[in-house]
Each structure stands twice: as structure tokens, then as C-alpha cells.
N, C-alpha and C positions, 0 to 999 in steps of 0.2 A: 248360538249366536251366532248372526251373520259374522261371516269373513272381513266382512267390509269393516267390523266395529269391535275387533278383535287384536288387542295391540301388537299382539304376536305376529301379525300378516303380513309377513315380507309385504314390499309397497311395488315390488313389481308384476304383484299380483291385484295391485287394485290401481296401477296407470288405465287409463279408459284409450279404448281405439274409435274410432272414427265411425261417427253417425251414433255414439252412447250419447245420451242424454245427461247432463248434473246442473248441478243448483247450488249455491252456496250461500250459507244460512249467518246470518247478521244480527248479533242480540240486538234490541230496542231500548227496552226497558222490562227488566228481570226482579220485579220490586211490587209496585202496586197490580198491576195488569201486564203479564210478562207478554210479548210482544215482539215478532221478529220481522227482519224483512229478507226476502227471500230474491236470486236473482237465478232464472234458469236459463240455459246454454245447452245447442248441440254442438259437438266436436267436430268441425270440419276437416280438421288435418291435425295429426298426432305426430310428432318425431322426439326421439326419443332423447333424454337430457341424462348427460354421463358428464363428472367431474371430478377431480381429486384434490381435494383444496389441502393445502400443507402451510400448517401454523409454524412459528419459529419456534424453538425450545422453549419449554416451560420446565423450571424447576419442582421437585416434589413438595407437595403442600405439606403445612401452612409457612413455607420459605416465602421470600418477597420472590419476584418471576414465577408462582406456580399458579399463575392464570391471566387471562385476556377480560377485559372486564365487557359488558356491553357495547355493542359498537355492530357496524355492517361490517359483510364479509366484501372487504375491499382485493379491487384487479392486483393491488401492489401489498394486500395486506390488511389484518383488519383491521380497519377503520382507514385506510389509506387507500387512495384512486378511486375508481369509479367503483359500484355497487354492484355484484357481479349478477343480482337479481335486477338491476333496472332494464327498464322496458322503454321505449319510445312512444314517442305520444302517436304516432303513425301509426301504431299497432294496439290500440285501445281494448282491443275483443283477443288480448293475447293473454291465456294463463297458462305458468307455472304448475306444475306436482309434482312435489319432489317428498322424497325423504333423506334422513346426512345417516349414511352407517359412521361408527366411529373407532377410533382407535387411537389409546393401549384402550384395552375394554374399560379400565379403572378412569377414564375420564369421564366427567358431568357437564354436559350440555343444558346449558338455561337458553329458553327463549323469549322475547319479545315480538307480539304482535298486535300491533301497531307499535314500534318502537314505541319505547317508554313505559310499555303492559306488559308483564312477566305473563304467559300464558299459565294459568296457576291451577290447579284441582281442590285448594284452599278456599275458604271466607275470609277475607281478610280487608284488613282497610287500605294496609299498606303493600302496591305488587310486591313481589318476592324478591330480593336482593342478592346478588352474587355471595356463594356459600352459605344459603338456608339451605338445610338439609333435606327441601321436599321441592318438587315443580323442577325436577332436571331429570333430563334419562342420558342413560352411560351405551358403551358401548358391549357390554353385557345386555343390555336390552334392545339396543341397536345394534347387530355387528356391524364390520367395516365393507365387508364383502356382501352382506344379505342386511341394509337396512332395513326397518318393521314400519308397521305404521305410529307406533309411537312417536316416534321424527317428523310425522306425515305433516306436510305443512304447502299453502299454497301461497301464490302470492300473484298479483294481478299491476296494470299499468294504473301509478299514484298507491299503490301498497307498498309498506315498509315491513321489515321482521329484521331484529337485531339478534346478535345470539354471544352469550359466554362461555367460556369455558374454563375447567380447573383441575388440573390435574391431582388426580388421586393418588394414583401410583407410587411404590415408594423409591422409586429413579427418577432422573430426569428423563423425560420423555420429548421428541418431535413429534406434536398431534397431527391427525389426516383426519379430514373430514371426505366421507366419499357418498357426492351426490350424484342419487340417483330419481328416475321419472320420465318425465315427457313434458314438452310443452304443448301447448293447442293453441290452435285456431278457433275460436269458437264462434258461432252464433247468436243473436240471442231469442227465445224461445218468447213470443210478444202477446200470444195469446192465454189470458187468464182462464180459461174453461182447459186449457190444454195441460197447465202448472195446475190444475185442482185435479185432473185426472193421475197426475205424477204424484198429489202428495196423497191422493187415495190409493194407490198402489196399483191405479188401471193401469199406467204406463210404466215402462223401466223409468228408474232415476236417480244417479248417485249422488245421494245429500252428503256434504261437506258443512260441518260446521266450526266458521272462523270464528273464536273465541269463545266457545263453549256459552256462558250465560255471564261471560268479563261483562260490561254495560261500560261499553268505552265507545270512543269514535272513532268511527272508520272514514277514509276516503275513498271511493271508486270514481273511475271518471263519468266528466260530464255523461259520455253517450251512453252509459247504464243507465242512469237515473231514469228517462222514461220505463224502463219497463222492472221495475220491483213491483213486486206482488208483498204483502205483509199475511201474518197468518199467524195466529195462537200459541198457544203454551201447549193445549192437547193435541192440535195440527203436529207441530215440532216432536213431541215425545212420541209421536206414534214412527216418527218418521226414524229416528234413531233407535228403534229398540233393536 
């Protein structure tokens, strides 16, 4: 298996360099005739992304005060102040690519992207709720000092992402998240023939699935919309081997 698709791979090994190609995969229809929208980019500039985010103290589960429900990571605390991942409209071709290292190891982190839709590996009518025994990652799977691919996240202008955390440690803790990755200034790839070569493996490209097979509505910048290309299930399965 490629390290790109091994959840144990450190996120630092997946950060792209300048002049690398990348594509974001958005599911459109995953039932009758599976189809996906892809946006292709070339990294014009890559800047290191590093931040330690300290959450207020949590008691031990299941006591009251043992969790933070789904909300954005605010500058002043969970759900308070500006979202730390917010990007300005002046930079619509800016993408953040990062992982989350988790402390303590017993802490469970749930993710919603877009906000309101939990990232899930299960087939459910209702999105995962905080406290469910599935669809989370822990500090054992994505250690604080070395976040792994299981926590891999991308954000863009007009995108949204929420997190929830539950303290499963036997004592009260002050949880911390280590945000590690890169911010990319990208240029869109506008030629379908070039995109097709990337899909066929003729040209190198890192493909990142946003949402897997979750059929939800994503919002992208208007500036991206002229450069979207559609592909079928067979094409996408070949990409994610």
C-alpha cells in the first residue's frame, strides 16, 4: 500500500512541496451512478503550518464536563472568536493541509466536514454523534508529537470543519491538539487533457478525498467553479489504491 493511503503515515511525510500537483475529490452521487467532482491544482508556494491548540480542562468520561461537543476551533476557545482555519476572500486559491496530534492518548476526536456532517466509515442514515463508539481517532492513533494520516484534513476558503473531543482518560486533563502541516498557495489546472493524464497516472498527482463516499453538499469558492472536472467511480477507485 502507498504511504499516501496508510493511516499510520506521519502527516509530515504527506505535506506537498512547491510545484507538486494535487487534486481534491468531492463525492456528488454515490448511489445510482457514482460520480465525483475533482479540482486540480499545482502548488505555487508551500508554507509550514504549526500550532498547538490548548483546550479547557475536561473531567473524566462520563462525568459532566468530560467533553466538548461539535464546534469550530476558535481563537478564544472552542466555538469562541474567529475560526483558526478561516481564510480571507482575497485568497480563494489558498488551501490548508494538516493533521492533528492529540494529547492525552486516550482523548477521542470526532470531525465534521462540512460542519454538521461527521466524517464516517459506517453506513448510517444519521451522522455520527458525539460519544458514539465509532468514527473518531485518538492520541494513540495520531500522537501529539507526530500526527498521522488518520487525522488528515484539508480546508479552503468557504470550507468548514468542526471538531468534538471526549476525555476517556481516568483523570481530569487539559487536552491539546498539535496542528501540523502546510498552507498552499495554488494555481488551478484548467486543461482537461492534463487532468486526465493525472487520473491515468501519466503525470504525478496527490489525490485527497474530501468526504469519501458521503453524499453531502460542499461549498467551494466561485473562483474554483470554472475548473471542475467530473469522473466516474472506476476512475476514482483507481486513484485511491
